[in-house]
N, CA and C atoms of all chains as a GROMACS GRO file, in nm:
protein
  588
    1MET      N    1   8.978  12.320  -9.265
    1MET     CA    2   8.882  12.353  -9.370
    1MET      C    3   8.804  12.479  -9.336
    2ASN      N    4   8.863  12.566  -9.255
    2ASN     CA    5   8.786  12.680  -9.205
    2ASN      C    6   8.784  12.800  -9.298
    3LYS      N    7   8.824  12.779  -9.423
    3LYS     CA    8   8.818  12.890  -9.518
    3LYS      C    9   8.690  12.884  -9.601
    4GLY      N   10   8.596  12.795  -9.563
    4GLY     CA   11   8.469  12.788  -9.634
    4GLY      C   12   8.462  12.669  -9.726
    5PRO      N   13   8.344  12.648  -9.789
    5PRO     CA   14   8.325  12.530  -9.875
    5PRO      C   15   8.431  12.517  -9.983
    6LEU      N   16   8.466  12.395 -10.015
    6LEU     CA   17   8.565  12.367 -10.119
    6LEU      C   18   8.508  12.395 -10.257
    7THR      N   19   8.594  12.436 -10.349
    7THR     CA   20   8.553  12.451 -10.489
    7THR      C   21   8.549  12.312 -10.555
    8ASP      N   22   8.490  12.306 -10.674
    8ASP     CA   23   8.486  12.179 -10.748
    8ASP      C   24   8.627  12.124 -10.772
    9GLU      N   25   8.719  12.214 -10.805
    9GLU     CA   26   8.857  12.173 -10.833
    9GLU      C   27   8.922  12.116 -10.707
   10GLU      N   28   8.898  12.182 -10.594
   10GLU     CA   29   8.955  12.134 -10.468
   10GLU      C   30   8.897  11.997 -10.431
   11VAL      N   31   8.766  11.981 -10.449
   11VAL     CA   32   8.702  11.852 -10.419
   11VAL      C   33   8.768  11.743 -10.503
   12ALA      N   34   8.787  11.769 -10.632
   12ALA     CA   35   8.847  11.669 -10.722
   12ALA      C   36   8.990  11.637 -10.678
   13ARG      N   37   9.065  11.742 -10.644
   13ARG     CA   38   9.205  11.722 -10.605
   13ARG      C   39   9.215  11.642 -10.475
   14TYR      N   40   9.139  11.682 -10.374
   14TYR     CA   41   9.151  11.615 -10.243
   14TYR      C   42   9.093  11.474 -10.248
   15SER      N   43   8.990  11.456 -10.329
   15SER     CA   44   8.935  11.321 -10.345
   15SER      C   45   9.043  11.227 -10.399
   16ARG      N   46   9.116  11.276 -10.497
   16ARG     CA   47   9.224  11.197 -10.558
   16ARG      C   48   9.335  11.170 -10.456
   17LEU      N   49   9.374  11.271 -10.380
   17LEU     CA   50   9.483  11.255 -10.283
   17LEU      C   51   9.443  11.162 -10.168
   18PHE      N   52   9.321  11.179 -10.117
   18PHE     CA   53   9.279  11.092 -10.006
   18PHE      C   54   9.262  10.946 -10.055
   19SER      N   55   9.216  10.928 -10.177
   19SER     CA   56   9.207  10.792 -10.233
   19SER      C   57   9.345  10.730 -10.242
   20CYS      N   58   9.442  10.811 -10.282
   20CYS     CA   59   9.580  10.762 -10.295
   20CYS      C   60   9.633  10.718 -10.159
   21VAL      N   61   9.609  10.799 -10.058
   21VAL     CA   62   9.657  10.770  -9.922
   21VAL      C   63   9.581  10.652  -9.860
   22ALA      N   64   9.456  10.633  -9.899
   22ALA     CA   65   9.370  10.532  -9.835
   22ALA      C   66   9.413  10.388  -9.862
   23ASP      N   67   9.493  10.366  -9.965
   23ASP     CA   68   9.536  10.230  -9.995
   23ASP      C   69   9.622  10.175  -9.880
   24PRO      N   70   9.593  10.055  -9.829
   24PRO     CA   71   9.666  10.003  -9.713
   24PRO      C   72   9.817   9.996  -9.733
   25THR      N   73   9.862   9.951  -9.850
   25THR     CA   74  10.007   9.940  -9.872
   25THR      C   75  10.071  10.078  -9.876
   26ARG      N   76  10.000  10.175  -9.935
   26ARG     CA   77  10.057  10.310  -9.941
   26ARG      C   78  10.060  10.374  -9.802
   27LEU      N   79   9.958  10.346  -9.720
   27LEU     CA   80   9.960  10.396  -9.582
   27LEU      C   81  10.080  10.338  -9.508
   28ARG      N   82  10.108  10.211  -9.534
   28ARG     CA   83  10.219  10.145  -9.469
   28ARG      C   84  10.353  10.205  -9.515
   29ILE      N   85  10.363  10.230  -9.644
   29ILE     CA   86  10.485  10.293  -9.698
   29ILE      C   87  10.508  10.430  -9.633
   30LEU      N   88  10.402  10.511  -9.628
   30LEU     CA   89  10.414  10.645  -9.568
   30LEU      C   90  10.453  10.634  -9.421
   31SER      N   91  10.394  10.538  -9.354
   31SER     CA   92  10.423  10.518  -9.212
   31SER      C   93  10.569  10.476  -9.191
   32GLU      N   94  10.622  10.395  -9.282
   32GLU     CA   95  10.763  10.354  -9.272
   32GLU      C   96  10.856  10.471  -9.299
   33ILE      N   97  10.821  10.552  -9.398
   33ILE     CA   98  10.904  10.669  -9.429
   33ILE      C   99  10.902  10.767  -9.311
   34ALA      N  100  10.782  10.792  -9.258
   34ALA     CA  101  10.770  10.883  -9.144
   34ALA      C  102  10.840  10.828  -9.020
   35GLY      N  103  10.833  10.695  -9.003
   35GLY     CA  104  10.895  10.630  -8.887
   35GLY      C  105  11.046  10.644  -8.887
   36CYS      N  106  11.104  10.676  -9.003
   36CYS     CA  107  11.249  10.694  -9.013
   36CYS      C  108  11.283  10.842  -9.019
   37GLY      N  109  11.199  10.924  -8.961
   37GLY     CA  110  11.225  11.067  -8.958
   37GLY      C  111  11.217  11.130  -9.096
   38CYS      N  112  11.142  11.064  -9.185
   38CYS     CA  113  11.121  11.114  -9.322
   38CYS      C  114  11.252  11.127  -9.401
   39ASP      N  115  11.355  11.051  -9.362
   39ASP     CA  116  11.478  11.047  -9.443
   39ASP      C  117  11.449  10.973  -9.574
   40PRO      N  118  11.526  11.002  -9.680
   40PRO     CA  119  11.506  10.932  -9.808
   40PRO      C  120  11.523  10.780  -9.790
   41VAL      N  121  11.436  10.702  -9.852
   41VAL     CA  122  11.446  10.556  -9.845
   41VAL      C  123  11.449  10.497  -9.985
   42THR      N  124  11.513  10.380  -9.997
   42THR     CA  125  11.516  10.311 -10.125
   42THR      C  126  11.401  10.211 -10.132
   43VAL      N  127  11.372  10.165 -10.253
   43VAL     CA  128  11.268  10.063 -10.273
   43VAL      C  129  11.305   9.936 -10.196
   44ASN      N  130  11.433   9.900 -10.202
   44ASN     CA  131  11.480   9.780 -10.131
   44ASN      C  132  11.452   9.785  -9.982
   45GLU      N  133  11.485   9.900  -9.922
   45GLU     CA  134  11.463   9.916  -9.777
   45GLU      C  135  11.315   9.900  -9.743
   46LEU      N  136  11.230   9.964  -9.824
   46LEU     CA  137  11.086   9.957  -9.798
   46LEU      C  138  11.034   9.814  -9.818
   47ALA      N  139  11.080   9.750  -9.925
   47ALA     CA  140  11.034   9.613  -9.954
   47ALA      C  141  11.070   9.520  -9.838
   48GLU      N  142  11.191   9.540  -9.785
   48GLU     CA  143  11.238   9.455  -9.674
   48GLU      C  144  11.156   9.481  -9.548
   49ARG      N  145  11.138   9.608  -9.516
   49ARG     CA  146  11.067   9.643  -9.391
   49ARG      C  147  10.920   9.603  -9.396
   50ILE      N  148  10.859   9.618  -9.513
   50ILE     CA  149  10.714   9.592  -9.523
   50ILE      C  150  10.687   9.446  -9.555
   51GLY      N  151  10.787   9.379  -9.614
   51GLY     CA  152  10.767   9.236  -9.646
   51GLY      C  153  10.686   9.216  -9.773
   52LEU      N  154  10.705   9.307  -9.869
   52LEU     CA  155  10.640   9.291 -10.000
   52LEU      C  156  10.748   9.296 -10.107
   53SER      N  157  10.714   9.253 -10.230
   53SER     CA  158  10.814   9.250 -10.337
   53SER      C  159  10.850   9.391 -10.382
   54GLN      N  160  10.969   9.405 -10.441
   54GLN     CA  161  11.011   9.535 -10.492
   54GLN      C  162  10.917   9.589 -10.601
   55PRO      N  163  10.870   9.503 -10.695
   55PRO     CA  164  10.775   9.558 -10.795
   55PRO      C  165  10.647   9.613 -10.732
   56THR      N  166  10.600   9.546 -10.627
   56THR     CA  167  10.478   9.595 -10.560
   56THR      C  168  10.505   9.731 -10.495
   57ILE      N  169  10.615   9.742 -10.425
   57ILE     CA  170  10.651   9.869 -10.360
   57ILE      C  171  10.670   9.977 -10.467
   58SER      N  172  10.739   9.944 -10.576
   58SER     CA  173  10.762  10.041 -10.684
   58SER      C  174  10.631  10.091 -10.742
   59HIS      N  175  10.537  10.001 -10.761
   59HIS     CA  176  10.406  10.038 -10.814
   59HIS      C  177  10.339  10.144 -10.725
   60HIS      N  178  10.342  10.119 -10.594
   60HIS     CA  179  10.276  10.212 -10.503
   60HIS      C  180  10.353  10.343 -10.488
   61LEU      N  181  10.485  10.335 -10.495
   61LEU     CA  182  10.565  10.459 -10.490
   61LEU      C  183  10.534  10.546 -10.612
   62LYS      N  184  10.514  10.480 -10.725
   62LYS     CA  185  10.480  10.554 -10.848
   62LYS      C  186  10.346  10.627 -10.832
   63LYS      N  187  10.250  10.560 -10.768
   63LYS     CA  188  10.119  10.623 -10.744
   63LYS      C  189  10.136  10.745 -10.653
   64LEU      N  190  10.212  10.727 -10.545
   64LEU     CA  191  10.233  10.837 -10.449
   64LEU      C  192  10.308  10.953 -10.514
   65THR      N  193  10.403  10.920 -10.602
   65THR     CA  194  10.478  11.025 -10.673
   65THR      C  195  10.386  11.097 -10.770
   66GLY      N  196  10.304  11.019 -10.840
   66GLY     CA  197  10.210  11.076 -10.937
   66GLY      C  198  10.113  11.174 -10.874
   67CYS      N  199  10.078  11.150 -10.749
   67CYS     CA  200   9.985  11.238 -10.676
   67CYS      C  201  10.056  11.357 -10.614
   68GLY      N  202  10.188  11.360 -10.621
   68GLY     CA  203  10.262  11.472 -10.562
   68GLY      C  204  10.277  11.461 -10.412
   69LEU      N  205  10.265  11.339 -10.359
   69LEU     CA  206  10.280  11.322 -10.214
   69LEU      C  207  10.423  11.287 -10.174
   70ILE      N  208  10.496  11.225 -10.266
   70ILE     CA  209  10.637  11.197 -10.240
   70ILE      C  210  10.718  11.234 -10.365
   71ALA      N  211  10.849  11.245 -10.348
   71ALA     CA  212  10.936  11.278 -10.462
   71ALA      C  213  11.041  11.169 -10.477
   72ARG      N  214  11.078  11.145 -10.602
   72ARG     CA  215  11.177  11.042 -10.637
   72ARG      C  216  11.307  11.114 -10.672
   73GLU      N  217  11.416  11.065 -10.614
   73GLU     CA  218  11.547  11.125 -10.644
   73GLU      C  219  11.644  11.018 -10.687
   74GLN      N  220  11.716  11.046 -10.795
   74GLN     CA  221  11.813  10.949 -10.845
   74GLN      C  222  11.954  11.005 -10.831
   75GLN      N  223  12.041  10.929 -10.765
   75GLN     CA  224  12.183  10.967 -10.755
   75GLN      C  225  12.264  10.848 -10.802
   76GLY      N  226  12.314  10.856 -10.926
   76GLY     CA  227  12.385  10.742 -10.983
   76GLY      C  228  12.287  10.627 -11.000
   77ARG      N  229  12.318  10.513 -10.943
   77ARG     CA  230  12.227  10.398 -10.956
   77ARG      C  231  12.130  10.386 -10.838
   78THR      N  232  12.142  10.479 -10.744
   78THR     CA  233  12.055  10.472 -10.626
   78THR      C  234  11.935  10.566 -10.640
   79VAL      N  235  11.815  10.508 -10.625
   79VAL     CA  236  11.692  10.587 -10.629
   79VAL      C  237  11.633  10.590 -10.488
   80THR      N  238  11.607  10.710 -10.439
   80THR     CA  239  11.542  10.721 -10.308
   80THR      C  240  11.411  10.800 -10.320
   81HIS      N  241  11.330  10.786 -10.218
   81HIS     CA  242  11.203  10.858 -10.214
   81HIS      C  243  11.191  10.934 -10.083
   82THR      N  244  11.138  11.056 -10.092
   82THR     CA  245  11.114  11.137  -9.971
   82THR      C  246  10.971  11.190  -9.976
   83VAL      N  247  10.915  11.222  -9.861
   83VAL     CA  248  10.781  11.280  -9.860
   83VAL      C  249  10.788  11.429  -9.893
   84LEU      N  250  10.681  11.482  -9.947
   84LEU     CA  251  10.671  11.626  -9.975
   84LEU      C  252  10.581  11.686  -9.868
   85PRO      N  253  10.638  11.746  -9.766
   85PRO     CA  254  10.561  11.789  -9.649
   85PRO      C  255  10.446  11.885  -9.682
   86GLU      N  256  10.463  11.969  -9.785
   86GLU     CA  257  10.358  12.068  -9.818
   86GLU      C  258  10.227  11.999  -9.854
   87ALA      N  259  10.237  11.889  -9.930
   87ALA     CA  260  10.116  11.817  -9.972
   87ALA      C  261  10.041  11.762  -9.851
   88PHE      N  262  10.118  11.713  -9.755
   88PHE     CA  263  10.054  11.656  -9.635
   88PHE      C  264   9.995  11.767  -9.548
   89ALA      N  265  10.063  11.881  -9.545
   89ALA     CA  266  10.009  11.995  -9.469
   89ALA      C  267   9.875  12.039  -9.529
   90GLU      N  268   9.867  12.033  -9.662
   90GLU     CA  269   9.744  12.072  -9.732
   90GLU      C  270   9.630  11.976  -9.694
   91LEU      N  271   9.660  11.846  -9.691
   91LEU     CA  272   9.558  11.748  -9.655
   91LEU      C  273   9.515  11.764  -9.509
   92ARG      N  274   9.612  11.794  -9.423
   92ARG     CA  275   9.577  11.815  -9.281
   92ARG      C  276   9.484  11.935  -9.268
   93ALA      N  277   9.508  12.038  -9.350
   93ALA     CA  278   9.423  12.158  -9.343
   93ALA      C  279   9.279  12.125  -9.382
   94VAL      N  280   9.263  12.032  -9.479
   94VAL     CA  281   9.128  11.992  -9.522
   94VAL      C  282   9.056  11.921  -9.408
   95LEU      N  283   9.134  11.852  -9.325
   95LEU     CA  284   9.075  11.775  -9.214
   95LEU      C  285   9.070  11.855  -9.084
   96GLN      N  286   9.097  11.985  -9.094
   96GLN     CA  287   9.090  12.072  -8.976
   96GLN      C  288   8.944  12.106  -8.952
   97MET      N  289   8.881  12.036  -8.860
   97MET     CA  290   8.736  12.049  -8.844
   97MET      C  291   8.698  12.109  -8.709
   98ASP      N  292   8.793  12.168  -8.638
   98ASP     CA  293   8.754  12.230  -8.510
   98ASP      C  294   8.820  12.366  -8.496
   99MET      N  295  10.251  11.112  -8.785
   99MET     CA  296  10.283  10.969  -8.788
   99MET      C  297  10.419  10.944  -8.727
  100ASN      N  298  10.462  11.033  -8.636
  100ASN     CA  299  10.598  11.022  -8.584
  100ASN      C  300  10.615  10.926  -8.468
  101LYS      N  301  10.514  10.841  -8.444
  101LYS     CA  302  10.527  10.742  -8.336
  101LYS      C  303  10.574  10.608  -8.391
  102GLY      N  304  10.616  10.605  -8.518
  102GLY     CA  305  10.668  10.481  -8.575
  102GLY      C  306  10.566  10.413  -8.664
  103PRO      N  307  10.606  10.302  -8.731
  103PRO     CA  308  10.519  10.235  -8.827
  103PRO      C  309  10.383  10.198  -8.767
  104LEU      N  310  10.281  10.204  -8.851
  104LEU     CA  311  10.145  10.170  -8.808
  104LEU      C  312  10.131  10.019  -8.788
  105THR      N  313  10.046   9.978  -8.696
  105THR     CA  314  10.013   9.837  -8.680
  105THR      C  315   9.914   9.797  -8.789
  106ASP      N  316   9.893   9.665  -8.805
  106ASP     CA  317   9.795   9.617  -8.904
  106ASP      C  318   9.656   9.674  -8.875
  107GLU      N  319   9.621   9.682  -8.749
  107GLU     CA  320   9.488   9.733  -8.710
  107GLU      C  321   9.476   9.881  -8.747
  108GLU      N  322   9.582   9.955  -8.723
  108GLU     CA  323   9.580  10.099  -8.756
  108GLU      C  324   9.570  10.118  -8.908
  109VAL      N  325   9.646  10.038  -8.983
  109VAL     CA  326   9.640  10.049  -9.130
  109VAL      C  327   9.497  10.024  -9.177
  110ALA      N  328   9.433   9.920  -9.123
  110ALA     CA  329   9.296   9.886  -9.165
  110ALA      C  330   9.200  10.000  -9.129
  111ARG      N  331   9.216  10.053  -9.008
  111ARG     CA  332   9.127  10.160  -8.961
  111ARG      C  333   9.144  10.287  -9.045
  112TYR      N  334   9.268  10.329  -9.067
  112TYR     CA  335   9.290  10.455  -9.139
  112TYR      C  336   9.258  10.440  -9.287
  113SER      N  337   9.280  10.322  -9.341
  113SER     CA  338   9.244  10.296  -9.480
  113SER      C  339   9.093  10.317  -9.497
  114ARG      N  340   9.017  10.265  -9.403
  114ARG     CA  341   8.870  10.278  -9.407
  114ARG      C  342   8.829  10.425  -9.392
  115LEU      N  343   8.891  10.494  -9.300
  115LEU     CA  344   8.854  10.635  -9.276
  115LEU      C  345   8.892  10.725  -9.394
  116PHE      N  346   9.012  10.706  -9.449
  116PHE     CA  347   9.052  10.790  -9.563
  116PHE      C  348   8.966  10.758  -9.686
  117SER      N  349   8.929  10.631  -9.704
  117SER     CA  350   8.840  10.597  -9.817
  117SER      C  351   8.706  10.667  -9.799
  118CYS      N  352   8.658  10.672  -9.676
  118CYS     CA  353   8.530  10.736  -9.648
  118CYS      C  354   8.537  10.885  -9.682
  119VAL      N  355   8.646  10.949  -9.641
  119VAL     CA  356   8.664  11.093  -9.664
  119VAL      C  357   8.688  11.123  -9.812
  120ALA      N  358   8.748  11.028  -9.885
  120ALA     CA  359   8.789  11.053 -10.024
  120ALA      C  360   8.672  11.070 -10.120
  121ASP      N  361   8.554  11.024 -10.083
  121ASP     CA  362   8.439  11.038 -10.173
  121ASP      C  363   8.407  11.187 -10.196
  122PRO      N  364   8.393  11.230 -10.322
  122PRO     CA  365   8.372  11.373 -10.349
  122PRO      C  366   8.250  11.433 -10.278
  123THR      N  367   8.139  11.362 -10.274
  123THR     CA  368   8.020  11.417 -10.208
  123THR      C  369   8.043  11.429 -10.057
  124ARG      N  370   8.113  11.332 -10.001
  124ARG     CA  371   8.138  11.338  -9.856
  124ARG      C  372   8.238  11.449  -9.823
  125LEU      N  373   8.336  11.471  -9.912
  125LEU     CA  374   8.428  11.584  -9.891
  125LEU      C  375   8.350  11.714  -9.893
  126ARG      N  376   8.254  11.722  -9.983
  126ARG     CA  377   8.174  11.843  -9.995
  126ARG      C  378   8.086  11.864  -9.871
  127ILE      N  379   8.029  11.756  -9.822
  127ILE     CA  380   7.946  11.763  -9.700
  127ILE      C  381   8.032  11.812  -9.582
  128LEU      N  382   8.150  11.753  -9.567
  128LEU     CA  383   8.238  11.792  -9.456
  128LEU      C  384   8.279  11.939  -9.470
  129SER      N  385   8.305  11.979  -9.593
  129SER     CA  386   8.344  12.117  -9.619
  129SER      C  387   8.230  12.213  -9.586
  130GLU      N  388   8.108  12.173  -9.613
  130GLU     CA  389   7.992  12.258  -9.581
  130GLU      C  390   7.973  12.268  -9.430
  131ILE      N  391   7.989  12.154  -9.361
  131ILE     CA  392   7.973  12.155  -9.215
  131ILE      C  393   8.082  12.242  -9.153
  132ALA      N  394   8.207  12.226  -9.201
  132ALA     CA  395   8.319  12.304  -9.146
  132ALA      C  396   8.301  12.452  -9.179
  133GLY      N  397   8.248  12.480  -9.299
  133GLY     CA  398   8.228  12.617  -9.343
  133GLY      C  399   8.128  12.693  -9.257
  134CYS      N  400   8.046  12.619  -9.183
  134CYS     CA  401   7.947  12.681  -9.094
  134CYS      C  402   7.996  12.673  -8.950
  135GLY      N  403   8.125  12.672  -8.930
  135GLY     CA  404   8.180  12.669  -8.795
  135GLY      C  405   8.150  12.540  -8.723
  136CYS      N  406   8.125  12.433  -8.801
  136CYS     CA  407   8.098  12.300  -8.745
  136CYS      C  408   7.973  12.296  -8.657
  137ASP      N  409   7.880  12.392  -8.678
  137ASP     CA  410   7.752  12.385  -8.608
  137ASP      C  411   7.671  12.269  -8.664
  138PRO      N  412   7.579  12.214  -8.581
  138PRO     CA  413   7.495  12.104  -8.631
  138PRO      C  414   7.415  12.147  -8.754
  139VAL      N  415   7.405  12.060  -8.853
  139VAL     CA  416   7.327  12.090  -8.974
  139VAL      C  417   7.226  11.980  -9.000
  140THR      N  418   7.118  12.016  -9.067
  140THR     CA  419   7.016  11.917  -9.103
  140THR      C  420   7.043  11.866  -9.245
  141VAL      N  421   6.979  11.753  -9.278
  141VAL     CA  422   6.991  11.696  -9.412
  141VAL      C  423   6.939  11.798  -9.515
  142ASN      N  424   6.829  11.862  -9.482
  142ASN     CA  425   6.769  11.962  -9.573
  142ASN      C  426   6.866  12.074  -9.606
  143GLU      N  427   6.930  12.127  -9.502
  143GLU     CA  428   7.025  12.237  -9.523
  143GLU      C  429   7.139  12.193  -9.616
  144LEU      N  430   7.192  12.074  -9.590
  144LEU     CA  431   7.303  12.024  -9.672
  144LEU      C  432   7.257  12.000  -9.815
  145ALA      N  433   7.139  11.939  -9.831
  145ALA     CA  434   7.087  11.909  -9.965
  145ALA      C  435   7.073  12.038 -10.045
  146GLU      N  436   7.023  12.142  -9.979
  146GLU     CA  437   7.002  12.270 -10.046
  146GLU      C  438   7.136  12.334 -10.084
  147ARG      N  439   7.229  12.336  -9.988
  147ARG     CA  440   7.357  12.402 -10.014
  147ARG      C  441   7.439  12.330 -10.121
  148ILE      N  442   7.431  12.194 -10.119
  148ILE     CA  443   7.515  12.118 -10.211
  148ILE      C  444   7.445  12.094 -10.345
  149GLY      N  445   7.312  12.104 -10.344
  149GLY     CA  446   7.238  12.084 -10.470
  149GLY      C  447   7.222  11.937 -10.506
  150LEU      N  448   7.207  11.852 -10.403
  150LEU     CA  449   7.180  11.710 -10.428
  150LEU      C  450   7.053  11.673 -10.351
  151SER      N  451   6.996  11.558 -10.385
  151SER     CA  452   6.871  11.516 -10.320
  151SER      C  453   6.895  11.478 -10.174
  152GLN      N  454   6.789  11.485 -10.095
  152GLN     CA  455   6.799  11.447  -9.953
  152GLN      C  456   6.839  11.300  -9.937
  153PRO      N  457   6.784  11.206 -10.016
  153PRO     CA  458   6.828  11.067 -10.000
  153PRO      C  459   6.978  11.048 -10.027
  154THR      N  460   7.030  11.122 -10.125
  154THR     CA  461   7.174  11.112 -10.154
  154THR      C  462   7.256  11.163 -10.035
  155ILE      N  463   7.216  11.279  -9.984
  155ILE     CA  464   7.288  11.335  -9.869
  155ILE      C  465   7.277  11.240  -9.749
  156SER      N  466   7.157  11.186  -9.726
  156SER     CA  467   7.136  11.094  -9.612
  156SER      C  468   7.226  10.972  -9.624
  157HIS      N  469   7.237  10.920  -9.746
  157HIS     CA  470   7.322  10.803  -9.770
  157HIS      C  471   7.467  10.831  -9.728
  158HIS      N  472   7.517  10.948  -9.769
  158HIS     CA  473   7.656  10.981  -9.739
  158HIS      C  474   7.676  11.016  -9.591
  159LEU      N  475   7.575  11.077  -9.530
  159LEU     CA  476   7.584  11.106  -9.386
  159LEU      C  477   7.589  10.976  -9.306
  160LYS      N  478   7.515  10.876  -9.354
  160LYS     CA  479   7.515  10.746  -9.288
  160LYS      C  480   7.655  10.683  -9.294
  161LYS      N  481   7.720  10.696  -9.409
  161LYS     CA  482   7.856  10.643  -9.424
  161LYS      C  483   7.952  10.714  -9.328
  162LEU      N  484   7.942  10.846  -9.322
  162LEU     CA  485   8.030  10.925  -9.235
  162LEU      C  486   8.003  10.894  -9.088
  163THR      N  487   7.876  10.871  -9.053
  163THR     CA  488   7.841  10.835  -8.916
  163THR      C  489   7.894  10.696  -8.884
  164GLY      N  490   7.879  10.604  -8.979
  164GLY     CA  491   7.926  10.466  -8.960
  164GLY      C  492   8.076  10.458  -8.936
  165CYS      N  493   8.150  10.552  -8.994
  165CYS     CA  494   8.296  10.555  -8.978
  165CYS      C  495   8.337  10.629  -8.850
  166GLY      N  496   8.241  10.689  -8.782
  166GLY     CA  497   8.274  10.762  -8.660
  166GLY      C  498   8.333  10.899  -8.686
  167LEU      N  499   8.305  10.954  -8.805
  167LEU     CA  500   8.358  11.087  -8.837
  167LEU      C  501   8.259  11.198  -8.801
  168ILE      N  502   8.131  11.165  -8.804
  168ILE     CA  503   8.030  11.262  -8.761
  168ILE      C  504   7.930  11.192  -8.670
  169ALA      N  505   7.850  11.271  -8.598
  169ALA     CA  506   7.750  11.214  -8.507
  169ALA      C  507   7.612  11.267  -8.545
  170ARG      N  508   7.513  11.181  -8.530
  170ARG     CA  509   7.374  11.215  -8.562
  170ARG      C  510   7.302  11.242  -8.432
  171GLU      N  511   7.227  11.353  -8.428
  171GLU     CA  512   7.151  11.384  -8.307
  171GLU      C  513   7.006  11.410  -8.343
  172GLN      N  514   6.916  11.350  -8.265
  172GLN     CA  515   6.773  11.369  -8.292
  172GLN      C  516   6.709  11.445  -8.177
  173GLN      N  517   6.642  11.556  -8.210
  173GLN     CA  518   6.567  11.632  -8.110
  173GLN      C  519   6.426  11.649  -8.163
  174GLY      N  520   6.334  11.569  -8.110
  174GLY     CA  521   6.197  11.570  -8.163
  174GLY      C  522   6.200  11.519  -8.306
  175ARG      N  523   6.150  11.599  -8.398
  175ARG     CA  524   6.148  11.557  -8.539
  175ARG      C  525   6.270  11.608  -8.616
  176THR      N  526   6.355  11.684  -8.546
  176THR     CA  527   6.471  11.741  -8.615
  176THR      C  528   6.596  11.657  -8.593
  177VAL      N  529   6.658  11.614  -8.705
  177VAL     CA  530   6.783  11.539  -8.698
  177VAL      C  531   6.896  11.630  -8.747
  178THR      N  532   7.000  11.643  -8.666
  178THR     CA  533   7.116  11.722  -8.710
  178THR      C  534   7.242  11.635  -8.706
  179HIS      N  535   7.344  11.683  -8.774
  179HIS     CA  536   7.472  11.612  -8.777
  179HIS      C  537   7.584  11.709  -8.740
  180THR      N  538   7.677  11.659  -8.659
  180THR     CA  539   7.794  11.739  -8.622
  180THR      C  540   7.920  11.656  -8.645
  181VAL      N  541   8.031  11.723  -8.667
  181VAL     CA  542   8.157  11.649  -8.684
  181VAL      C  543   8.210  11.606  -8.547
  182LEU      N  544   8.287  11.498  -8.546
  182LEU     CA  545   8.352  11.451  -8.424
  182LEU      C  546   8.500  11.490  -8.435
  183PRO      N  547   8.540  11.598  -8.370
  183PRO     CA  548   8.675  11.654  -8.392
  183PRO      C  549   8.788  11.556  -8.362
  184GLU      N  550   8.767  11.465  -8.265
  184GLU     CA  551   8.875  11.372  -8.226
  184GLU      C  552   8.915  11.284  -8.344
  185ALA      N  553   8.815  11.237  -8.421
  185ALA     CA  554   8.844  11.149  -8.534
  185ALA      C  555   8.928  11.222  -8.638
  186PHE      N  556   8.898  11.350  -8.659
  186PHE     CA  557   8.973  11.427  -8.759
  186PHE      C  558   9.114  11.458  -8.708
  187ALA      N  559   9.126  11.479  -8.577
  187ALA     CA  560   9.258  11.502  -8.518
  187ALA      C  561   9.345  11.377  -8.537
  188GLU      N  562   9.283  11.260  -8.524
  188GLU     CA  563   9.354  11.133  -8.541
  188GLU      C  564   9.405  11.121  -8.685
  189LEU      N  565   9.320  11.155  -8.781
  189LEU     CA  566   9.361  11.146  -8.922
  189LEU      C  567   9.471  11.249  -8.953
  190ARG      N  568   9.460  11.367  -8.895
  190ARG     CA  569   9.565  11.468  -8.917
  190ARG      C  570   9.698  11.417  -8.863
  191ALA      N  571   9.694  11.346  -8.749
  191ALA     CA  572   9.818  11.293  -8.690
  191ALA      C  573   9.882  11.190  -8.784
  192VAL      N  574   9.800  11.111  -8.854
  192VAL     CA  575   9.853  11.012  -8.949
  192VAL      C  576   9.924  11.083  -9.064
  193LEU      N  577   9.876  11.200  -9.098
  193LEU     CA  578   9.933  11.277  -9.210
  193LEU      C  579  10.041  11.374  -9.166
  194GLN      N  580  10.083  11.363  -9.040
  194GLN     CA  581  10.190  11.450  -8.989
  194GLN      C  582  10.323  11.391  -9.035
  195MET      N  583  10.376  11.447  -9.142
  195MET     CA  584  10.494  11.385  -9.206
  195MET      C  585  10.618  11.473  -9.197
  196ASP      N  586  10.617  11.573  -9.109
  196ASP     CA  587  10.738  11.654  -9.098
  196ASP      C  588  10.768  11.682  -8.953
   0.00000   0.00000   0.00000
C-alpha cells in the first residue's frame, strides 16, 4: 500500500474482495486450490476434499468468480475452476505495510 | 498458501483477520498509516485526514488492535498507533496463490 492513501473506488473494491475472501468456506476452497499447485479443480473434487455438499461449494465458487478471484472454465461436460493470480497479487499489494 | 490446505484454526484466524481488514473505514485507516511510511499516528491525525470523528476512528483502531494488526503505544498523554508488519506478512502469505 505504499503508493499512498486509497481512493474511494479502491476502498470499495478491496472491501468487497476482502469480505469475499474472509468467508471460512471460501478460504478453505482457496487453500485447497492453492494446495494443489493452483491446477484447475472441479466442484466434485472440492466437495470431496472439504467435506461439504456440491451445491454449497458451487455457491461459494460463484461468489469467488463474481469477485474476479477465480475463473470458471467449461470443457464439454466438465467445469473446472482456477485462481486468477493478478487479483491476489493486487490484494497482497494492499496488505504491503512495511 | 503453498504449504497446503489450512487447518481449522488457521481458517478461523484468517477469516477473522480478513473480516477486520474488509471494513471500509479500517481499510482507509490502514491506507493512511501506510501512506505515511507506517510511522506512528495519533487518533487526531487520522480523524483529520479521513474526515471522521475521533470516536469513530478510535472504535476502528480498537478493532484493528484487538485483531493484532496494529499496536497502540502511550507516551505520556500521547497515544499513537503503528502497524504490526508480521501480521500483514502472514495475510499476504495466505493470498500467495501463484
